[in-house]
C-alpha positions in Angstrom: 22.8 -18.1 -20.3 26.0 -19.8 -19.1 26.4 -23.6 -19.0 29.4 -25.3 -17.6 30.6 -28.7 -18.7 33.0 -31.2 -17.2 35.6 -32.5 -19.7 35.6 -36.1 -18.5 38.8 -38.1 -19.2 36.8 -41.0 -20.7 37.1 -42.9 -23.9 33.8 -44.5 -24.8 34.3 -48.2 -25.7 32.0 -50.2 -27.9 30.9 -52.2 -24.9 29.6 -49.2 -23.0 27.5 -48.3 -26.0 25.9 -51.7 -26.7 25.5 -53.1 -23.2 23.3 -51.4 -20.6 25.7 -51.5 -17.6 23.2 -49.5 -15.6 19.7 -50.3 -16.6 16.2 -49.3 -15.3 14.8 -52.7 -14.3 11.2 -53.9 -14.0 10.7 -54.6 -10.2 8.5 -57.7 -10.8 11.4 -59.3 -12.7 14.4 -58.5 -10.5 14.1 -61.7 -8.5 14.8 -63.7 -11.7 17.1 -61.2 -13.5 19.0 -58.9 -11.2 18.8 -59.7 -7.4 22.2 -61.5 -7.3 24.0 -58.5 -8.9 22.2 -56.2 -6.5 23.3 -58.2 -3.6 26.9 -58.1 -4.9 26.6 -54.3 -5.1 25.6 -54.2 -1.4 21.8 -54.7 -1.2 20.7 -56.2 2.1 17.1 -56.8 1.2 15.4 -59.8 -0.6 13.6 -59.3 -3.9 10.3 -59.7 -2.1 11.0 -56.8 0.2 11.3 -54.6 -2.9 8.4 -56.0 -4.9 5.7 -58.3 -3.7 1.9 -58.7 -4.2 1.6 -61.0 -1.2 3.2 -58.8 1.5 3.9 -55.1 1.9 7.1 -54.1 0.1 8.9 -50.9 -1.0 6.8 -50.6 -4.1 3.8 -49.9 -1.9 5.4 -46.7 -0.6 6.2 -45.3 -4.1 3.8 -43.4 -6.4 3.8 -41.7 -9.8 2.8 -38.0 -10.0 0.4 -36.8 -12.8 -1.4 -33.6 -13.5 -3.6 -34.5 -16.5 -6.6 -36.7 -17.0 -4.5 -39.9 -17.4 -3.4 -41.0 -13.9 -0.6 -43.2 -15.3 1.0 -40.5 -17.5 3.6 -39.7 -14.9 5.8 -36.6 -14.8 7.7 -37.5 -11.6 7.7 -39.7 -8.5 6.7 -39.4 -4.8 6.8 -41.6 -1.7 4.9 -42.1 1.5 7.0 -41.3 4.6 4.5 -41.6 7.5 1.6 -43.8 8.6 -0.7 -40.7 8.3 -0.3 -40.2 4.6 2.6 -37.8 4.4 4.3 -37.8 1.0 7.7 -36.4 0.0 8.8 -35.4 -3.5 10.9 -32.6 -5.2 9.9 -29.0 -5.0 10.1 -28.8 -8.8 7.6 -31.7 -9.0 5.1 -29.8 -7.0 5.9 -26.3 -8.4 2.8 -26.3 -10.7 0.5 -26.8 -7.6 2.4 -24.2 -5.6 2.2 -21.8 -8.6 -1.6 -22.2 -8.8 -2.0 -21.7 -5.1 0.2 -18.6 -4.9 -1.0 -15.0 -5.1 0.7 -11.7 -4.7 -0.6 -11.7 -1.1 0.4 -15.3 -0.4 3.5 -16.0 -2.5 4.2 -19.6 -1.6 6.9 -19.9 -4.2 9.0 -17.0 -2.9 8.3 -17.4 0.8 7.7 -21.1 1.1 4.8 -22.7 2.9 4.1 -24.6 6.1 0.7 -25.8 7.4 0.9 -25.6 11.1 -2.1 -27.9 11.4 -3.8 -30.3 9.1 -6.8 -28.0 8.6 -4.4 -25.5 7.0 -3.0 -27.9 4.4 -3.8 -26.7 0.9 -5.7 -28.9 -1.7 -3.5 -29.3 -4.8 -6.2 -29.4 -7.4 -5.4 -31.5 -10.4 -2.4 -33.3 -8.8 -2.9 -37.1 -8.6 -0.7 -39.8 -7.1 -0.9 -43.5 -8.3 0.5 -46.5 -6.4 1.3 -49.8 -8.2 -0.7 -52.7 -6.7 0.7 -55.3 -9.0 2.4 -55.9 -12.3 1.2 -58.8 -14.5 2.6 -60.2 -17.7 -0.3 -60.3 -20.2 1.8 -61.0 -23.3 0.2 -64.5 -24.0 -3.3 -63.2 -23.3 -2.9 -60.5 -25.8 -0.9 -62.2 -28.5 -2.3 -65.7 -28.7 -3.7 -66.6 -32.1 -2.8 -63.4 -33.9 -0.4 -65.1 -36.4 -1.8 -65.2 -39.9 -4.2 -62.4 -39.4 -4.0 -59.2 -41.4 -2.3 -56.2 -39.8 -5.6 -54.5 -39.2 -7.4 -57.6 -37.8 -4.4 -58.3 -35.6 -4.4 -54.8 -34.2 -8.2 -54.7 -33.6 -8.2 -58.1 -31.8 -5.2 -57.1 -29.8 -6.8 -53.8 -28.7 -10.1 -55.5 -27.9 -8.4 -58.0 -25.7 -6.4 -55.2 -23.9 -9.6 -53.3 -23.2 -11.3 -56.3 -21.7 -8.3 -57.1 -19.5 -8.1 -53.5 -18.2 -11.9 -53.2 -17.8 -12.0 -56.3 -15.6 -9.4 -54.8 -13.3 -11.0 -51.5 -12.8 -14.8 -52.2 -12.8 -16.3 -51.3 -9.4 -12.9 -50.3 -7.9 -11.0 -47.1 -7.5 -8.3 -48.5 -9.7 -6.6 -47.6 -12.9 -4.9 -50.1 -15.2 -2.3 -49.6 -17.9 -0.8 -52.0 -20.3 2.7 -51.0 -21.6 4.9 -52.4 -24.3 8.5 -53.6 -23.5 11.4 -54.7 -25.7 9.9 -53.4 -28.9 6.6 -55.2 -28.4 8.1 -58.6 -27.4 6.5 -58.3 -24.0 3.4 -56.6 -22.5 3.0 -55.9 -18.8 -0.1 -54.5 -17.1 0.2 -52.3 -14.1 -2.8 -51.9 -11.8 -2.8 -48.7 -9.7 -4.7 -47.3 -6.8 -5.2 -43.6 -7.5 -5.2 -40.8 -4.9 -7.2 -37.8 -5.8 -7.2 -35.7 -2.7 -3.6 -34.5 -2.3 -2.7 -31.5 -0.2 0.4 -29.3 0.1 1.9 -29.5 3.7 5.3 -27.8 3.4 7.7 -26.4 0.9 10.9 -24.3 1.3 11.1 -20.9 -0.5 12.3 -21.2 -4.1 15.6 -19.5 -3.2 16.4 -22.6 -1.1 14.7 -25.2 -3.3 16.4 -24.0 -6.6 19.5 -22.5 -5.1 21.7 -21.4 -8.0 18.8 -21.5 -10.4 19.8 -21.9 -14.1 23.4 -21.3 -13.3 23.8 -24.6 -11.4 21.1 -26.6 -13.2 22.4 -30.0 -14.5 25.7 -29.3 -12.6 27.7 -30.6 -9.7 28.4 -29.4 -7.0 24.8 -28.5 -6.0 23.2 -27.1 -2.9 19.5 -27.2 -3.5 16.8 -28.0 -0.9 14.6 -29.5 -3.7 11.8 -31.0 -1.7 8.1 -30.6 -0.9 5.9 -32.4 1.6 2.3 -33.4 0.6 -0.4 -35.5 2.3 -3.0 -37.9 0.9 -6.5 -37.8 2.2 -9.3 -40.4 2.0 -12.8 -41.1 3.2 -13.8 -42.9 6.5 -13.2 -46.3 4.9 -9.6 -45.2 3.9 -10.6 -45.1 0.2 -9.2 -42.3 -1.9 -12.0 -40.2 -3.3 -12.4 -36.7 -4.7 -11.4 -33.8 -2.5 -13.7 -33.3 0.4 -13.5 -31.4 3.7 -14.8 -34.5 5.4 -11.8 -36.6 4.3 -9.1 -37.7 6.8 -5.4 -38.5 6.4 -4.9 -41.7 4.4 -3.3 -44.7 6.0 -0.9 -46.2 3.5 -0.1 -49.9 3.0 3.6 -49.1 3.5 5.8 -46.0 4.0 9.6 -45.4 3.9 11.6 -45.4 7.0 14.1 -42.5 7.1 17.7 -43.2 7.8 19.4 -41.4 10.6 22.9 -42.7 9.8 23.4 -41.1 6.4 25.9 -42.6 3.9 29.6 -42.7 3.0 31.6 -43.1 -0.2 31.0 -46.4 -2.1 27.8 -47.2 -0.1 25.0 -49.0 -2.0 22.2 -46.7 -3.3 18.9 -47.7 -5.0 16.1 -45.8 -6.7 12.6 -46.9 -7.1 10.5 -44.6 -9.3 8.8 -43.8 -12.6 11.5 -42.8 -15.1 10.1 -41.2 -18.3 11.6 -42.6 -21.5 15.0 -43.7 -22.6 16.2 -44.5 -26.1 19.2 -46.8 -25.5 19.0 -48.6 -28.8 18.7 -45.7 -31.3 20.9 -46.0 -34.4 23.7 -43.7 -35.4 21.5 -41.9 -38.0 18.8 -41.3 -35.4 21.3 -40.0 -32.8 22.6 -37.6 -35.4 19.1 -36.2 -35.9 18.7 -35.8 -32.2 21.8 -33.6 -31.9 21.5 -31.6 -35.2 17.8 -31.0 -35.3 15.9 -31.7 -32.1 18.5 -30.4 -29.7 19.9 -27.7 -32.0 16.6 -25.9 -32.7 15.1 -26.5 -29.3 18.0 -24.7 -27.7 17.7 -21.9 -30.2 14.0 -21.3 -29.6 13.9 -21.8 -25.8 17.0 -19.6 -25.4 15.2 -16.7 -27.1 12.1 -17.3 -24.9 14.1 -17.4 -21.7 16.0 -14.2 -22.7 12.7 -12.3 -23.0 11.4 -13.5 -19.6 14.7 -12.9 -17.8 15.0 -9.3 -19.1 11.5 -8.5 -17.8 11.9 -10.3 -14.5 15.0 -8.3 -13.6 13.0 -5.1 -13.3 9.6 -6.4 -12.1 9.2 -8.5 -8.9 5.6 -9.4 -9.9 6.8 -11.1 -13.1 9.2 -13.2 -11.1 6.2 -15.0 -9.5 4.0 -15.0 -12.6 6.7 -16.7 -14.8 8.3 -18.9 -12.2 6.7 -22.1 -13.5 7.3 -21.2 -17.1 11.0 -20.5 -16.4 11.5 -23.6 -14.4 10.1 -25.9 -17.1 11.6 -24.0 -20.1 15.1 -23.6 -18.7 15.2 -27.2 -17.5 14.6 -28.5 -21.1 16.9 -25.8 -22.6 19.9 -26.8 -20.4 19.2 -30.5 -20.8 19.1 -30.3 -24.6 22.2 -28.2 -24.7 24.1 -30.7 -22.5 22.8 -33.6 -24.5 24.0 -32.1 -27.8 27.4 -31.4 -26.3 27.7 -34.9 -24.9 26.8 -36.6 -28.2 29.6 -34.5 -29.8 32.1 -34.8 -26.9 31.9 -38.6 -26.8 31.5 -39.1 -30.5 28.4 -41.2 -30.0 27.3 -41.0 -33.6 30.6 -42.6 -34.6 30.5 -45.1 -31.7 27.0 -46.2 -32.7 28.1 -46.5 -36.4 30.9 -48.8 -35.3 28.5 -50.8 -33.2 26.2 -51.2 -36.3 29.1 -52.5 -38.4 29.9 -55.2 -35.8 26.1 -55.9 -35.6 26.0 -56.5 -39.4 29.1 -58.7 -39.2 27.4 -60.9 -36.6 24.2 -61.0 -38.7 26.1 -62.2 -41.8 27.4 -65.2 -39.8 23.8 -66.5 -39.6 22.1 -66.6 -43.0 18.6 -66.9 -41.5 19.1 -63.9 -39.2 20.7 -61.9 -42.0 17.8 -62.6 -44.3 15.4 -61.5 -41.6 17.2 -58.4 -40.3 20.0 -57.5 -42.7 18.3 -54.4 -44.2 17.2 -52.9 -40.9 19.9 -50.3 -40.4 19.4 -49.0 -44.0 15.6 -49.0 -43.6 15.9 -47.0 -40.3 18.3 -44.5 -41.9 15.9 -44.0 -44.8 13.0 -43.2 -42.5 15.2 -40.8 -40.5 16.2 -39.1 -43.7 12.5 -38.5 -44.6 11.9 -37.2 -41.1 14.6 -34.6 -40.9 12.5 -31.8 -42.5 9.4 -32.8 -40.6 11.2 -32.9 -37.3 12.6 -29.5 -37.8 9.2 -28.1 -38.7 7.6 -29.9 -35.7 10.2 -28.4 -33.3 9.4 -24.9 -34.6 5.6 -25.4 -34.6 5.6 -26.8 -31.1 8.4 -24.8 -29.4 8.0 -21.5 -31.1 4.2 -21.8 -31.7 1.9 -24.0 -29.8 4.0 -24.3 -26.6 5.9 -21.1 -27.1 4.2 -18.1 -25.5 1.6 -19.0 -22.9 -0.9 -16.9 -24.8 -0.7 -19.1 -27.8 -2.0 -22.2 -25.9 -4.5 -19.9 -24.2 -5.9 -18.8 -27.6 -6.2 -22.4 -28.5 -8.8 -22.9 -25.8 -11.2 -20.6 -27.8 -11.2 -22.8 -30.9 -14.2 -24.7 -29.5 -16.3 -21.6 -30.4 -15.5 -22.3 -34.0 -16.8 -25.8 -33.7 -19.9 -24.7 -31.9 -20.6 -22.1 -34.6 -20.2 -24.7 -37.4 -22.6 -27.0 -35.7 -24.9 -24.2 -34.7 -24.9 -25.6 -31.2 -27.8 -24.8 -28.9 -27.8 -22.1 -26.2 -27.2 -24.6 -23.4 -23.9 -25.8 -24.9 -22.8 -22.2 -25.7 -23.5 -21.1 -22.1 -21.5 -24.0 -20.8 -18.6 -22.9 -23.1 -18.9 -19.3 -22.0 -18.7 -20.3 -18.3 -15.6 -22.4 -19.1 -13.9 -19.5 -21.0 -14.6 -17.0 -18.2 -12.7 -19.2 -15.8 -9.8 -19.6 -18.3 -9.7 -15.9 -18.8 -9.5 -15.3 -15.0 -6.7 -17.8 -14.6 -4.6 -16.6 -17.6 -4.7 -12.8 -16.9 -3.9 -13.5 -13.2 -0.9 -15.7 -14.0 0.7 -13.9 -17.0 1.6 -10.5 -18.3 0.4 -9.2 -21.7 3.5 -7.1 -22.3 5.8 -10.1 -21.7 3.6 -12.3 -23.9 3.8 -9.7 -26.7 7.6 -9.8 -26.5 7.7 -13.6 -26.5 5.4 -13.7 -29.5 7.6 -11.3 -31.4 10.8 -13.2 -30.7 9.5 -16.6 -31.6 7.6 -15.4 -34.6 10.8 -14.0 -36.0 12.6 -17.3 -35.4 9.8 -19.2 -37.1 9.6 -16.8 -40.0 13.3 -16.8 -40.7 13.8 -20.6 -40.4 10.7 -22.1 -41.9 9.6 -22.1 -45.5 6.6 -19.7 -46.3 4.3 -22.6 -47.4 4.1 -23.7 -43.8 2.3 -20.5 -42.6 -1.3 -21.5 -43.2 -2.2 -17.9 -42.7 -1.4 -14.5 -44.2 -0.7 -13.2 -40.8 3.0 -13.1 -41.3 2.5 -10.8 -44.3 1.8 -8.1 -41.7 5.5 -8.1 -40.8 6.2 -6.4 -44.2 2.9 -4.6 -44.7 2.5 -3.0 -41.2 5.8 -3.4 -39.5 8.5 -2.8 -42.0 10.1 -6.1 -41.2 10.3 -5.3 -37.5 8.8 -8.2 -35.5 8.3 -6.1 -32.3 6.2 -3.7 -34.4 4.4 -6.7 -35.8 3.6 -7.9 -32.3 2.5 -4.3 -31.3 0.2 -4.2 -34.3 -1.6 -7.5 -33.8 -2.0 -7.0 -30.1 -3.3 -3.4 -30.5 -6.0 -4.9 -32.9 -6.9 -7.9 -30.7 -9.3 -8.3 -27.8 -6.8 -10.8 -26.4 -4.6 -7.8 -25.4 -7.2 -6.8 -22.7 -8.9 -9.1 -20.1 -12.1 -7.0 -20.1 -12.4 -6.7 -23.9 -12.1 -10.5 -24.1 -14.5 -11.0 -21.3 -17.0 -8.8 -23.1 -16.7 -10.8 -26.3 -17.3 -14.0 -24.4 -20.2 -12.6 -22.4 -21.9 -11.3 -25.6 -21.0 -14.2 -27.8 -23.5 -15.5 -30.4 -22.8 -17.6 -33.4 -23.2 -14.6 -35.8 -20.2 -13.0 -34.0 -17.7 -15.9 -34.7 -16.0 -13.8 -37.4 -14.7 -11.4 -34.7 -12.7 -14.3 -33.3 -11.7 -15.8 -36.6 -10.3 -12.4 -37.8 -8.6 -11.5 -34.5 -4.9 -11.2 -35.4 -3.5 -12.8 -32.2 -6.0 -15.6 -32.5 -5.1 -16.0 -36.2 -1.4 -16.3 -35.4 -2.0 -18.7 -32.6 -4.4 -21.0 -34.4 -2.2 -21.0 -37.5 0.4 -23.1 -35.6 -2.3 -25.6 -34.6 -3.5 -25.8 -38.2 0.0 -26.3 -39.6 0.5 -29.1 -37.1 -2.9 -30.7 -38.0 -2.7 -30.4 -41.8 1.0 -30.4 -42.7 2.9 -32.2 -40.0 1.0 -34.6 -37.8 -0.3 -37.2 -40.3 2.8 -37.1 -42.5 5.1 -37.4 -39.5 3.0 -40.1 -37.9 3.1 -42.1 -41.1 6.9 -42.1 -41.3 7.3 -42.6 -37.6 5.0 -45.6 -37.7 7.3 -47.2 -40.3 10.3 -46.2 -38.3 8.8 -47.7 -35.2 8.2 -51.0 -36.9 11.9 -51.2 -38.1 13.2 -50.0 -34.7 11.2 -52.8 -32.9 12.6 -55.4 -35.2 16.1 -54.0 -34.5 15.6 -54.5 -30.8 14.3 -58.0 -31.5 17.4 -58.7 -33.5 19.7 -57.4 -30.7 18.0 -59.7 -28.2 18.4 -62.7 -30.5 22.1 -61.9 -31.1 22.7 -61.4 -27.3 22.3 -65.2 -26.8 20.7 -64.9 -23.4 22.6 -61.8 -22.2 20.3 -59.4 -20.5 19.1 -56.3 -22.3 17.5 -53.6 -20.1 14.2 -52.5 -21.4 13.9 -48.8 -22.3 12.1 -46.7 -19.7 8.4 -46.1 -20.6 7.0 -44.3 -17.5 6.5 -47.5 -15.6 7.8 -48.4 -12.2 11.6 -49.3 -12.4 14.5 -50.1 -10.0 18.0 -48.9 -10.6 21.0 -49.2 -8.3 24.7 -48.3 -7.9 27.0 -46.7 -5.5 27.6 -43.3 -3.9 30.8 -42.0 -5.6 32.7 -38.8 -6.3 32.9 -37.3 -9.8 36.3 -37.3 -11.5 37.1 -35.0 -14.4 40.3 -34.5 -16.3 41.6 -31.9 -13.9 39.8 -32.4 -10.7 37.9 -34.8 -8.4 34.7 -33.5 -6.9 33.5 -34.9 -3.5 30.4 -37.1 -3.4 28.6 -34.6 -1.1 28.2 -30.9 -0.6 27.8 -29.0 2.7 26.3 -25.8 4.2 29.7 -24.1 4.3 30.0 -24.3 0.5 26.5 -22.9 0.1 27.4 -19.9 2.3 30.6 -19.3 0.3 28.7 -19.3 -3.0 26.1 -16.8 -1.5 28.8 -14.5 -0.1 30.8 -14.3 -3.3 27.7 -13.8 -5.6 24.7 -12.8 -3.5 22.5 -11.9 -6.5 23.2 -15.0 -8.5 23.1 -17.3 -5.4 20.4 -15.5 -3.4 19.1 -16.8 -0.1 16.4 -15.6 2.4 18.0 -13.1 4.8 16.7 -14.9 7.9 18.3 -18.2 6.6 21.7 -16.5 6.0 21.6 -15.0 9.5 20.8 -18.3 11.0 23.6 -20.3 9.3 26.2 -17.5 9.9 25.6 -18.0 13.6 26.6 -21.6 13.3 30.3 -22.7 13.6 32.3 -23.4 10.5 32.6 -27.0 11.6 28.9 -27.5 12.0 28.3 -26.0 8.6 30.9 -28.3 7.1 29.2 -31.3 8.8 25.7 -30.4 7.5 25.4 -32.3 4.3 23.1 -30.8 1.6 23.4 -33.0 -1.5 25.1 -36.2 -2.7 25.7 -38.1 -5.9 25.8 -41.7 -7.1 26.1 -43.5 -10.4 22.6 -44.9 -10.2 21.0 -44.8 -13.7 18.2 -42.2 -13.8 16.3 -40.2 -16.4 13.5 -37.6 -16.5 10.5 -38.8 -14.3 12.9 -40.1 -11.7 12.7 -36.6 -10.2 11.3 -36.9 -6.7 12.3 -40.6 -6.4 13.4 -41.8 -3.0 17.1 -42.7 -2.9 17.4 -45.7 -0.6 20.3 -47.3 1.3 21.1 -51.1 1.4 18.3 -51.7 3.9 15.7 -49.7 2.0 15.8 -46.7 4.2 15.4 -43.2 2.8 18.6 -41.2 2.5 17.7 -38.6 -0.1 15.6 -37.4 -3.0 16.8 -37.6 -6.6 16.3 -34.3 -8.4 18.8 -33.9 -11.2 21.8 -35.3 -13.2 25.3 -33.9 -13.4 26.5 -32.5 -16.7 27.1 -35.3 -19.3 25.0 -37.7 -17.2 22.1 -36.5 -19.3 23.3 -38.7 -22.1 22.2 -41.8 -20.0 18.9 -41.5 -21.8 20.8 -42.9 -24.8 23.9 -44.5 -23.4 24.8 -45.3 -19.8 28.4 -44.4 -19.1 29.3 -45.3 -15.5 32.1 -42.8 -15.2 29.9 -39.9 -16.4 26.5 -40.9 -14.9 25.9 -39.0 -11.7 22.4 -38.5 -10.3 22.1 -35.7 -7.7 20.0 -36.0 -4.5 19.1 -33.7 -1.7 20.1 -35.3 1.7 17.2 -36.1 4.0 19.2 -34.6 6.9 19.2 -31.3 5.0 15.5 -31.6 4.6 15.2 -32.1 8.3 17.4 -29.1 8.9 15.2 -26.8 6.7 12.0 -28.1 8.4 13.4 -27.6 11.9 15.5 -24.4 11.6 13.8 -22.5 8.9 10.1 -23.6 8.6 9.9 -24.4 12.3 7.8 -27.5 11.4 8.5 -29.5 14.6 5.3 -31.5 14.2 6.4 -32.7 10.7 9.9 -33.6 12.0 8.3 -35.6 14.8 5.9 -37.3 12.3 8.7 -38.3 9.9 11.6 -39.0 12.1 
């Protein structure tokens, strides 16, 4: 898998490491902290027009996307764009929903989707959207009177207060509340959300348009991806968001984004309001070294092997292209990001730059005896914790990446462990029948979505990496002995053997086991070789990693929080941007080209460039035939004037995917979907010259809706 890098002509100064020139800012605090700087950069709005609890503001149009049981564990961002509940986000943020809805007969990933009328919009089961109603500082409420208490009593009282505060907000309402920590625990803010449960897919382009260039162009600039999807929120007759029902009607949002018809030009102001994942701007040099040499290094090794297996199989089987689209999208994204991150740390000598920063930090501390007495040992204490974590972090990466989250069948097998628990408790028939019904549905979904032959190959490749890189005492099972006993050291033969002797290799054998299950048959599951291999990873994590790692990381976390406190004290009032923590944030900057040592890349791409890429490498840069025919009929000038994507130096991170990119008046001009090359390092260090977030232009979205999907009703509703 090829990955291109820009060799930027940049020398990283100490200032760019220790001061957050970008920053992901808390919207409720921008009036006090950042609005003047935002106005200088070009913003035409007041702070209240961005965030307010007394009037509708931009924050009322923005939502976090989640797929799990926790509505505030956001994976990405979406925004309202019409008064009838239309929502826009990235295609890759909705790909899980599209994957679940797709079948071989209705392949919405390959062919795209458009609901010609509201009754044809598809319910995206499991997808939730959450809108911030307000953000409240609860630091004093939580922390008052804790001084002098033991650590346990302090934690218990703190947690008890937090629960009461949250419960008060959500009782009797369709709300969810979340208290998050900021600045290493120096501040606690509560976000109160309205949660939308009935979300439906309205339109999405085919994946050839949405992910044009695929892994080849991922994390790169120039880009030409139509990375968008249109959803709609539904509610009951009182406009309250409830569970999915055919009786629900389109939701009427408090506010929605107006779409710009003017576009943008170089140096224009740009702003993003979204739910970035996590950043680690204040890690020490020793911790950054661990990121590059352990986390990134082994993640790239393992995911690369997994992707190679899937790619080889997909080349010769069209059906596998659909089945593994979601797995490929997620795995390759992390693979390429971790590879770029490791390269950037090395390219910009960030470990050395951080070490230099720490020397200057210690010099400053020594000038103040009280501060030095309080914080003088922190750098060494953090380094000691990281030293202890090195081995555990390597082991954790292999157990998670090669084991638990490796082959989809591994996590699938984990769903059967509840039978072990039921057998130990000798659970009654009613509970067993419930579990049988649950597993029947899991079996149906798994064997419809994945391919056993591919799973077997992934298991073989990842088992070999695990076996050759991890000490034998971390096996928890004799299963690996079969490599020598039955397979002569050949891991493909090993996989063949365990699958041949497993009922997980056949949907109907597994279904028969579940249908006929009684507690006296639990040994059939416990001795199944595929189950034994899969569950061994879970047991290693439980018994040999999780507690030990958590204990050291807890100590590390305590020192790291103190380090952030000390930086704040040494800053003498200078602003420090809080690390992202999946909460609502604002970031801003300007639309700018990307300069490298040898070339300057334009701040936008166009349809002519897309056609050139496709013409030169039609297999790598594939497009739907009807789309190619349509754009070839256009004049060259029109193709050159049809903007596709643009870049800016706005600070973003994972979770900002799907975020609306706004102009100086708060109008929608694009959707953030990626970062360019070394911009991935902005999770650790914001480098203005290198930081470039990539957005799809709303005018290209309109072009796809009009010219390809023929979604005239949506164009009318949005524009």
